N, C-alpha and C positions, 0 to 999 in steps of 0.2 A: 504494500500500500504506500509505504514511504517512497519506494523507487518510482512508482507511478506519479506521485505528487512532484517529485524532483524533475521528471521529464517534462511535465506540464509547465513547471516554473521556468525551466530553461527555454522552452519554446516561446513562452510569453515574453521573456527577456529578449530573445532574438527578434521577435516581431517588433517589439518596442524600439530596439536598436535600428531595425530597418526603416521604420517610420521616421525615426529621428534623423536618419541619414537622408531620407527623401526630403524631409522638411528643411534640412540645412542646405540642400542643393537647390536653392530658390531659382526660378527661371530668370533670365536676363530681362532687363527693363524694356518696356515699350513706351517710349517717350513721345508724346504728341505736343508739338509746339503750338502755342495759342497766342503768341504776341510777336509782332514784327520789330519790337524795340530791341536794342542791343544792350543787355545788362547781364552781369555774371550771376551765377547761382549763389543763393544766400548761404547755403550750407552744403558744399560739395561732398558727395559721397553718402548723403543721408537717405538716398533712394527716392527723393522727392525733387522733381524739377520745379523749382520755385525761385525766381530771380529776386534780387533786391528790388523792392518796389512793386513786386507782384508779377504774376504771369509766368508761363513757361516759355522763355525766350530760346532762340536757337543756341546762343552761347551757353545758357544754363543747361540745356539738354546735352550739349557736347561735354560739358564739365561732369555731368552725372554719368554719361556713357564712359568717360575716361576712368571712372571708378568702378565700372561694372562691365567686364568683358562680355561681348556678344549682344550688347544692347542694340535696339532698333530705334532710330529717330525718324518720326513722321513729320514732314514739313508741309502744311497745307498751302494752297495758292496764296501768293503774296510776294512782296518785294522786301527782302531781308538785308538791310545795309549795315555793314560793320562800322561802328563809330568810335570804338575804343582803340587808340593807337598802341603799338607795342611799347612796352616800358622803356626798353633800351635802344630803340631804333631798329629798323628793318635788318640791318647787318648783324645784329646780335640776337634778337628775339627769335630763335630758331628752335629746332627740335632738341638741341643740346641742353637748353635751359628753359625756364618759364613754364607756363601752363596755358590753358585755353581761356583764362580770365581776361586776357588782353591780346591785342594784335590779331594774327590769323587764328583760325579755328584748328587747334592741334588735336588730332584724333590719336590717342595714345593706347587704345585697346581695340581689338577686333570689333567693328561697328558696321551696321547697315543703315544707310540714309535713303529715305524714300520721299520724293517730292510728288506733287500733284500733276506734273507734266512740264516739259521743258519750256512751254510757252506760258506757264502759270506760276511756277515756283522759281524765284530768282534770288540767288545769294550774291550780293554785291560787296566787293571788298572796299568800296569807297576810296580807292587809291591810297589807303593808309598802309597796306601791307599786302602780301599774297592773300588768297582767300582761305585755302586749306593746306594743312600738312598731315600726311598719313604716316604713322610710325608702326602700325600693325595692319594686317589684312583688312581692307575696307571695300564695301560694295556701295555704289552710289547710282541711283536711277531717277529719271524723270524730273530733271531740274536744269536750270541755267546757272553757270558760274561766270561772273563778269566783274569788271572793276578792280581786279587784282593788280598790284604793282610790287614787284620784287626787286626793283632797282635799288641799290644800296644807298644808305644815307651816311655811312661811315666808311672809312678807307680800309680797315683791316680785312674785310671780306668783299673785294671788288667784283668777284664773279658769282653773283647771286642768282639762283635759278628758280623757275617755277612761278610765273606770275599768277596763274589761276590755282594750280595745285603743285606742291612738291611731294612726290611719292618716294618714300624710303622703304617700302615693303611690297606687298602684292595688292594692287588696286584694280578693281573691276568697275567700269562705268558703262552704263547702257541708257540709251535714249536721253542723252544730255546735250546741252549746247554750251560750248566753251568759247567765249567771245569777249573781245575788248579788254584783254589782259596784256601786261607787259612785264619784261624782266631783262636782266643782262643776258640770260640764255634760257630757252624753254619758255617762250612767252605764254603759251597756254598751259602746258604740263611739262615738268621736268622729272624724269625718272633716274634716280641715282644708280650706280653700279650695285649689282646683286638684287635689284628690284625687278618686278614684272608688272606690266600694264596691259590690260585688255580693254579695248574700246569697241563698242558695237552700236549700230543704229543711231549714230550721233553726228553732230555737226561741230567742226572746229574752224572758226573763221574770225578774221579781224584782230588777231593777236600779233604783237610785235616784240622784237628782241634784237640784240646784237649778234646773236646766232641762235638757230633753232626757233623760228618764229612761232610755229604751231605746237609741235610736240618734239621733245628730245628724249631719245631712248639711249640710256647708257648701259643697258643689259639686254633684256628680252621683252618681247611684246607682240600684240596682235591688234590689227585694225580690221574690223569686219563691218560691211554694209554701212560705211560712213563716208562723209564728205569732208575733206580738208581743203579749204579754199580761202583766198584773200588774206593769207597771213604774210607777214613782211619781216625781212631782216635787213637792217642797216648797220654796216660795219662802223663801230665807234672809233676805229683807227687809234686804238690805245696801243702805244708802243710796247707795253708789257704783255700783249696778247699776240703771239706769233701767228704765222700764216694760217694754219689749220684750226685756229681757235676763235675765229670771228668771221662774220660776213657770209655764213653758209647755212643752207638748210631752211629755206623759207617755209615749206609746209611741214616736212618731217626731217629731223636730223638724227642719224644713228651713229653712235660711237661704241656700241656694245657688240654682243655676240650675233645679234640679228633679230629681225622681225618678220612677221607674215602680214601681208596686206591683201585682203580678199574682198571681192565684190564692192569695191570702193572707188571714189574719185579723189584724185589729188590734182586740183586745177586752179589756175589763177593766183598762184602764190609767187612771191618774189624774194630774191636774195641778192645782195649787191655783188658778191664775189662768186656766185655759182650755186648749183644745186637748188634752184628756186623751188622745184617740186620736192625732190628727195635727195638728201646728201648722206653718204655713208663713208666714214673714214676713221682711221686711227682707233681701232677697237682695242680692248684691254687684254684679250687673251688670244693665243694663236689658233689659227684654223689650219690643221695639217694639210688640207687640200689646196691651200694657196701656194703659188710658186714663190721661190726666193725673190726678194726685192730689197737688197741692201740690209741695213740694220733692222728694218721693220718687217723682215721676212715673215709672212704668214699671219701677221696681226690684223687680219681682215675678217669682218663679219659678212653677213648676207642679208639682202632684202629680197624676200620671196614674194612674188606678186601673182595673183590669180584673178581673172575676170575683173580687172581693174583698169581704169582710165587714168593715165598720167599725161596731162597736156595743158597748153596755154600758160605754162609757168615761165619765168625768166631762166631758161635752162631747166628741162624737166628732171634730169637725173645726173648725178655726179658720184663717182666712186673712186676712191684712192686707197690702195691696199685693201680692197674689198670688192664685192661684186653684187650685181643684180641677177636674180634667177627667175625666169619665167616658168610658171606652172600652167600656162595656157589661158587663152581668152582675153589677152590684154590689149589695150590701145596705148601706143607710145607716140605721143605727139611729134616730137622732134627726133625720134630714134636714138636719143642719148641713153635710154634705158636698155637698149638692145633687146627689146621684148618682141614676141611674135605678134603679128598683126591679126586681128580677129576676122573670122569669117561669118559668124552668126551671133556674136554677143552684142547686145544693144548698147552697152557702154555704162557700166557702173550702176550702183544702187544709190538712190537719193532718199535719205531718211526723212520722215515726216516730222522734223523739228524746225523751229524757227527762232 
């Protein structure tokens, strides 16, 4: 009889422990923004999105998400302009220090951000700083990113990238519009080495930089069913920036292992020194398939294109110690990409973003 009682007691304890374990593993937050004001969270990490002065602002939601990995931030239709400048200036307030209470919105934990549509939800950097920095895997859908400016305000960091977004991890963006941002490099998006960026069903236009007007890839990435157009690079003619470090890559600039561009358009972009559409040069790690070429032998990545239009740029393609690879169905406007000419492909995909 005692043995039976003991078994029941152990079972009850195990069940209680299991329930306690389930209770302790609370689901990540679902944060719904309800204010277009720019105010920090009153008590970061308390599980409540409540800004000083009331309401769940976008900045407060990001601060709460930074304390709770896996959170989802829902941003309704509206224009959300950042008005709190970085404490130490653009050149310092980066992912190495600081938090999301000021300057750009720093996403420090895995986070999902969902807008109401690229033509309805707008996050505006207000020209105070870049708009977003990602430090962990982030997924962003259905919104516009604009008004970011990552040009430095102090001299120790003169090469500051990512006017709209600085990606230091794995970033997935879908049905977004990245427009009207500027930076020293990577006017729209800058992806650092060892990061990955996947863009789909999106529009990247009207961004400017001293190199890489639209998107800069310094590792790997994918562009699918998207349009990269009207981005611009103007060489600042800074004597500290040698030949391959400025004036290149109006639409896309690749310095990493390589990217895939599928069912997309890269048109109407410009770069003062070449590669107005796509530039690829001086990657970080060797490609065994590349021929010897001096001291930089084999350090070339690849841009692989499929069912894509590259045309109407100031020089469609440029490759130095690197190469373009056609996977079929491409249109090469000035033949600089050395792509096959299409026989039945209508010419790229135009996403329904504005």
